[in-house]
C-alpha positions as CSV (number, residue, x, y, z in Angstrom):
1,M,154.9,73.8,50.7
2,T,155.0,72.2,54.1
3,G,157.0,73.4,57.1
4,R,156.7,74.9,60.6
5,L,155.2,78.1,59.3
6,A,153.1,76.6,56.4
7,G,150.2,78.8,55.5
8,R,151.3,81.8,57.6
9,V,152.2,85.3,56.7
10,A,155.4,86.7,58.3
11,V,156.5,90.3,58.2
12,V,160.2,91.0,58.8
13,T,161.8,94.5,59.2
14,G,165.5,95.0,58.7
15,A,165.2,92.4,56.0
16,G,167.8,93.7,53.6
17,S,170.8,92.0,55.1
18,G,172.2,90.1,58.1
19,I,169.7,88.6,60.6
20,G,166.7,90.0,58.8
21,R,167.6,88.4,55.5
22,A,168.6,85.1,57.1
23,T,165.3,85.0,58.9
24,C,163.2,85.8,55.8
25,R,164.9,83.0,53.9
26,L,164.4,80.5,56.7
27,F,160.8,81.5,57.3
28,A,160.1,81.0,53.5
29,R,161.8,77.6,53.5
30,H,159.4,76.6,56.3
31,G,156.3,77.6,54.3
32,A,155.7,81.2,55.3
33,V,154.6,83.9,52.9
34,V,157.3,86.6,53.7
35,V,156.7,90.3,53.6
36,A,160.1,91.9,53.8
37,A,160.8,95.5,54.7
38,D,164.0,97.6,54.9
39,I,165.1,101.1,54.5
40,G,167.8,100.0,52.0
41,D,167.7,98.5,48.5
42,G,168.9,95.1,49.9
43,V,165.3,94.2,50.5
44,T,164.8,93.7,46.8
45,E,167.6,91.2,46.7
46,T,166.2,89.3,49.7
47,I,162.8,89.0,48.0
48,E,164.5,87.7,44.8
49,L,166.6,85.2,46.7
50,I,163.4,83.7,48.3
51,R,161.6,83.6,45.0
52,D,164.5,82.0,43.2
53,A,164.4,79.3,45.8
54,G,160.7,78.6,45.2
55,G,159.4,80.6,48.1
56,R,156.8,83.4,48.3
57,A,157.8,86.9,49.1
58,D,157.1,90.5,48.5
59,G,157.9,93.6,50.4
60,L,158.3,97.3,50.8
61,K,161.2,99.8,51.2
62,L,160.4,101.9,54.3
63,D,161.6,103.3,57.6
64,A,160.6,100.9,60.4
65,G,160.8,103.8,63.0
66,R,158.2,105.9,61.2
67,E,154.6,105.3,62.1
68,E,153.1,105.9,58.7
69,D,155.5,103.4,57.2
70,V,154.8,100.7,59.8
71,A,151.0,101.2,59.3
72,R,151.5,100.9,55.6
73,L,153.6,97.7,56.0
74,V,151.0,96.0,58.1
75,G,148.2,97.2,55.9
76,H,150.0,95.8,52.9
77,A,150.4,92.4,54.5
78,V,146.8,92.1,55.4
79,E,145.5,93.4,52.1
80,A,147.8,91.3,49.9
81,H,147.7,88.1,52.0
82,G,144.6,88.3,54.1
83,R,146.3,88.0,57.5
84,I,149.5,88.5,59.6
85,D,150.7,85.7,61.8
86,V,154.3,86.8,62.6
87,M,155.8,90.2,63.0
88,F,159.5,90.2,63.5
89,A,160.6,93.8,64.4
90,N,164.2,93.4,63.6
91,A,165.3,96.7,62.2
92,G,167.9,98.5,64.2
93,I,171.0,100.8,64.2
94,S,174.1,100.7,66.4
95,G,174.7,104.4,66.7
96,G,178.5,103.7,67.0
97,L,180.5,103.3,70.2
98,K,180.7,106.9,71.4
99,G,180.9,107.3,75.1
100,L,178.1,108.9,77.2
101,F,179.7,112.4,77.0
102,D,180.4,112.2,73.3
103,Q,176.7,111.8,72.3
104,D,174.0,114.5,72.3
105,A,170.2,114.3,72.6
106,A,169.8,114.1,68.8
107,D,172.0,110.9,68.7
108,W,169.9,109.4,71.5
109,A,166.6,110.4,69.8
110,E,167.5,108.7,66.5
111,I,168.7,105.5,68.1
112,L,165.7,105.2,70.3
113,R,163.4,106.1,67.4
114,V,164.6,103.2,65.3
115,N,165.5,100.6,68.0
116,L,162.7,101.1,70.5
117,I,159.9,103.2,68.9
118,G,160.1,100.9,65.8
119,P,159.3,97.7,67.8
120,F,156.6,99.6,69.7
121,L,155.0,100.6,66.4
122,A,155.3,97.0,65.2
123,V,153.4,95.8,68.2
124,K,150.8,98.6,68.0
125,H,149.9,98.0,64.4
126,A,150.3,94.2,64.1
127,A,148.6,93.2,67.3
128,P,145.0,94.3,66.5
129,H,145.0,92.0,63.4
130,M,146.4,89.1,65.5
131,I,143.8,89.7,68.2
132,A,141.1,89.4,65.6
133,Q,142.6,86.1,64.4
134,K,143.0,84.9,68.0
135,R,146.6,84.1,67.4
136,G,150.0,85.6,66.5
137,S,153.6,85.9,67.4
138,I,155.5,89.2,67.7
139,I,159.3,89.0,68.0
140,C,161.6,92.0,68.6
141,T,165.3,92.1,68.3
142,A,166.9,93.2,71.5
143,S,170.6,92.5,72.4
144,V,172.8,91.3,75.2
145,A,173.7,95.0,75.4
146,G,170.2,95.4,76.9
147,L,171.0,93.1,79.8
148,R,174.0,94.8,81.2
149,S,176.7,97.3,80.2
150,G,179.8,96.5,78.1
151,A,178.3,95.2,74.9
152,G,177.4,98.4,73.1
153,G,177.2,102.2,73.2
154,P,175.1,103.9,75.9
155,A,172.1,104.9,73.7
156,Y,172.1,101.5,71.9
157,S,172.2,99.6,75.2
158,A,169.4,101.7,76.7
159,S,167.3,101.2,73.6
160,K,167.7,97.4,73.7
161,A,166.9,97.3,77.5
162,G,163.7,99.2,76.5
163,V,162.9,96.5,74.0
164,I,163.2,93.8,76.6
165,N,160.8,95.7,78.9
166,L,158.5,96.4,75.9
167,V,157.9,92.7,75.2
168,Q,157.2,92.0,78.8
169,T,154.8,94.9,79.0
170,S,153.1,94.0,75.7
171,A,152.7,90.4,76.7
172,Q,150.8,91.6,79.8
173,Q,148.7,94.1,77.8
174,L,147.7,91.3,75.4
175,S,146.6,88.9,78.1
176,T,143.9,86.4,76.9
177,S,144.5,87.3,73.2
178,N,146.7,84.3,72.4
179,V,149.1,86.8,70.9
180,R,152.7,86.2,72.1
181,V,155.4,88.8,72.3
182,N,159.0,87.9,72.8
183,A,162.5,89.2,72.2
184,I,165.8,87.8,71.0
185,C,169.0,89.0,72.6
186,P,171.9,88.3,70.1
187,G,175.5,88.4,71.2
188,L,178.3,89.2,68.7
189,I,176.9,88.3,65.3
190,E,178.6,89.0,61.9
191,T,176.3,91.4,60.2
192,G,176.5,94.8,58.5
193,M,176.2,96.4,61.9
194,T,179.3,94.6,63.3
195,E,181.2,94.6,60.0
196,M,183.8,97.1,61.2
197,I,184.6,95.1,64.3
198,Y,185.2,92.0,62.1
199,V,187.2,94.0,59.5
200,R,189.5,95.6,62.1
201,A,190.1,92.2,63.9
202,R,191.0,90.5,60.6
203,E,193.2,93.3,59.4
204,A,195.1,93.2,62.7
205,G,195.5,89.4,62.5
206,K,193.2,89.0,65.6
207,A,190.3,87.2,64.0
208,D,190.7,84.4,66.5
209,Q,189.9,86.9,69.2
210,L,186.4,87.5,67.9
211,G,183.9,86.2,70.4
212,H,186.7,85.2,72.8
213,L,184.8,86.3,75.9
214,N,182.0,83.7,75.5
215,P,182.4,80.0,76.3
216,L,182.1,79.0,72.7
217,R,185.0,81.3,71.8
218,R,183.5,82.5,68.5
219,G,181.1,85.0,67.0
220,G,177.7,84.0,65.9
221,E,176.1,83.7,62.4
222,P,172.9,85.3,61.3
223,D,171.3,81.9,60.7
224,E,171.8,81.1,64.3
225,I,169.5,84.0,65.3
226,A,167.1,83.1,62.4
227,H,166.6,79.7,63.9
228,A,165.7,81.3,67.3
229,A,163.2,83.5,65.5
230,L,161.7,80.5,63.8
231,F,161.2,78.8,67.1
232,L,159.5,81.8,68.6
233,A,157.3,82.2,65.5
234,S,156.2,78.6,65.5
235,D,153.7,76.6,67.5
236,E,156.7,75.0,69.3
237,A,156.9,78.2,71.3
238,S,153.2,78.3,72.1
239,Y,153.9,78.6,75.8
240,V,156.8,81.1,75.5
241,N,155.6,84.7,76.2
242,G,157.1,87.9,77.5
243,H,160.5,86.3,77.3
244,A,163.9,87.6,76.2
245,L,165.7,84.6,74.6
246,V,169.5,85.1,74.8
247,V,171.5,83.7,71.9
248,D,175.1,84.7,72.6
249,G,177.3,81.7,72.9
250,G,177.1,81.9,76.7
251,L,178.5,85.5,77.0
252,S,175.9,86.7,79.4
253,S,176.2,83.7,81.7
254,S,179.1,85.5,83.4
255,H,180.6,89.0,83.7
256,P,183.6,89.2,81.3
257,F,186.2,91.7,82.3
258,N,185.8,94.9,80.4
259,R,187.6,98.0,81.9
260,Q,185.5,101.2,81.9
261,E,187.2,104.5,82.5
262,L,185.8,108.0,82.7
263,G,185.9,109.5,79.2
264,R,187.1,106.4,77.5
265,T,185.7,102.9,76.9
266,A,188.0,100.0,76.4
267,L,186.4,97.5,74.1
């Protein structure tokens, strides 16, 4: 099979649905051997969809924020396929839209564990193999919520800001290795994480308001993020490193009005 990732092995976490599944399928269509991982059963369906389309895929059910599981995932990819060329640390949780004073330390700890420690573990365990190969691309899913307030809950936003800094720090730590580390910052994308937002808008007859704060006046699709990941994974992005690529319809090009009041968030 030919394609932009022909002959490469790509690991994707959060692969059971949404952005992760779309990226797995796109990577496979471009020739990659995909190692899919997710905490849920959807990862099995993702693998089957790729195989039914003629692609190559296997994977594991695991917790992307648990070090033993991430080490096992990377070990599986290298043992089964001989190498790891792309690591897409995409798994994440929203934590809901509770305000700052409605969350406790346990809420923050869990959100940071999955959203920030998970990508750290992906870098920590994938990078040594890529260094030995003298090439590799690590991609982490951040968010526009990590750029400024108003696009997510406090803990979620802080975790995604951490991811942006993580890729910058990691790129510097991996200087001279030819291993690139970048982030993608999606805006409003229709996935399982945002399902309730879409359901409520449609039930209220306000579907046309989804994404109305960005210049394109619409929400995004998982495939649109997958194509950004494909670019960062490919040789076309060979000089892109330590960068947070924003894919949000133009939302973050301005400061959309979003009233914030003590004890209450108007979203």
